C-alpha positions in Angstrom: 0.5 -4.3 -14.5 -1.3 -5.9 -11.5 0.5 -8.6 -9.6 -1.1 -10.9 -7.0 0.8 -12.8 -4.4 -0.9 -15.3 -2.1 0.5 -16.6 1.1 -0.5 -18.2 4.4 -1.4 -21.7 3.2 -0.1 -24.9 4.9 -0.9 -28.2 6.4 -3.7 -28.4 9.0 -5.8 -31.0 10.7 -9.6 -31.2 10.2 -11.2 -28.6 12.4 -8.2 -26.3 12.3 -7.8 -22.8 11.1 -5.7 -20.8 8.6 -5.5 -17.2 7.6 -4.6 -16.5 4.0 -3.2 -13.2 2.7 -3.2 -11.7 -0.8 -0.9 -8.8 -1.6 -1.8 -6.7 -4.7 0.3 -4.2 -6.6 -2.7 -2.5 -8.1 -3.0 1.2 -7.6 -6.8 1.1 -7.5 -7.0 -1.8 -5.0 -9.3 0.1 -2.7 -11.9 0.8 -5.4 -12.4 -2.7 -6.8 -14.1 -6.0 -5.8 -11.7 -8.6 -4.6 -12.2 -12.3 -4.3 -10.8 -15.7 -3.3 -10.9 -18.7 -5.5 -9.8 -22.3 -5.2 -9.0 -25.3 -7.3 -8.7 -28.8 -6.1 -7.0 -31.6 -8.1 -9.1 -32.6 -11.1 -11.7 -29.9 -10.5 -12.5 -26.5 -11.9 -11.6 -23.3 -10.2 -14.5 -22.1 -8.0 -15.3 -18.9 -6.2 -14.9 -19.0 -2.4 -15.8 -15.4 -1.4 -15.8 -11.8 -2.7 -15.8 -8.4 -1.0 -16.6 -5.1 -2.7 -15.0 -1.7 -2.2 -17.8 -1.0 0.2 -17.1 -4.2 2.2 -20.2 -6.1 1.1 -19.4 -9.8 1.1 -20.6 -12.8 -0.8 -19.8 -16.5 0.0 -20.1 -19.8 -1.7 -22.4 -22.2 0.2 -19.5 -24.3 1.4 -17.8 -21.2 2.9 -20.8 -19.7 4.8 -20.4 -19.7 8.5 -16.8 -21.0 8.3 -14.8 -18.5 6.2 -14.5 -14.7 6.5 -13.2 -12.4 3.8 -11.8 -9.0 4.6 -9.5 -6.3 3.2 -7.0 -3.7 4.4 -6.9 -1.0 1.8 -4.1 0.8 3.4 -1.9 -2.3 2.9 -3.4 -3.3 -0.5 -4.0 -6.7 1.1 -6.9 -9.2 1.0 -7.5 -11.8 3.7 -9.4 -15.1 4.1 -9.9 -16.4 7.6 -10.7 -20.1 7.4 -12.1 -21.9 10.4 -13.5 -25.4 11.0 -11.5 -26.7 8.0 -12.5 -29.9 6.3 -10.6 -32.3 4.1 -12.8 -31.1 1.2 -11.2 -27.6 1.6 -7.9 -29.0 0.3 -7.0 -27.0 -2.8 -4.8 -24.2 -4.1 -6.2 -20.9 -3.2 -6.0 -17.8 -5.4 -7.0 -14.2 -5.2 -8.1 -11.9 -8.0 -10.2 -8.8 -8.9 -13.2 -9.8 -11.0 -14.6 -7.2 -13.3 -18.0 -8.0 -14.9 -18.8 -6.3 -18.2 -22.6 -6.7 -18.6 -22.6 -5.5 -22.3 -20.4 -8.5 -23.2 -21.6 -10.9 -20.5 -17.9 -11.4 -19.6 -15.9 -11.4 -16.4 -12.3 -10.2 -16.7 -9.7 -11.6 -14.4 -6.1 -10.4 -14.1 -3.3 -12.9 -14.6 -3.5 -15.6 -11.9 -0.7 -15.7 -9.3 0.9 -18.9 -8.0 -1.7 -19.5 -5.3 -1.1 -20.9 -1.9 -1.6 -24.6 -1.1 -4.0 -25.5 1.7 -4.0 -29.2 2.8 -6.5 -30.4 5.4 -5.7 -34.0 6.5 -5.4 -36.1 9.7 
């Protein structure tokens, strides 16, 4: 079973920075795409950024230029460096390993962890 544990969230003022971490128990961590997702109150969960096993990255428009996703395969850990934070970034942040099955047009996600709360406010 794969377990995902997010940490590093907190309270920060607009313009501040936070670094989130995601620890994974998966034995094949180094071979899969990993991603960060977030969910604000009353809104759907949305993709923030992804990084492949080859370290290719993809970012949501709101994250470009401000957030950086990275991974440490030796530690089975995923990171999200967030700079120039805005109040709109307030949400619970989750990590996961998306697997897209083209034959079924379906993306599989492992069981979501508890997430880590990020609050940006003055």
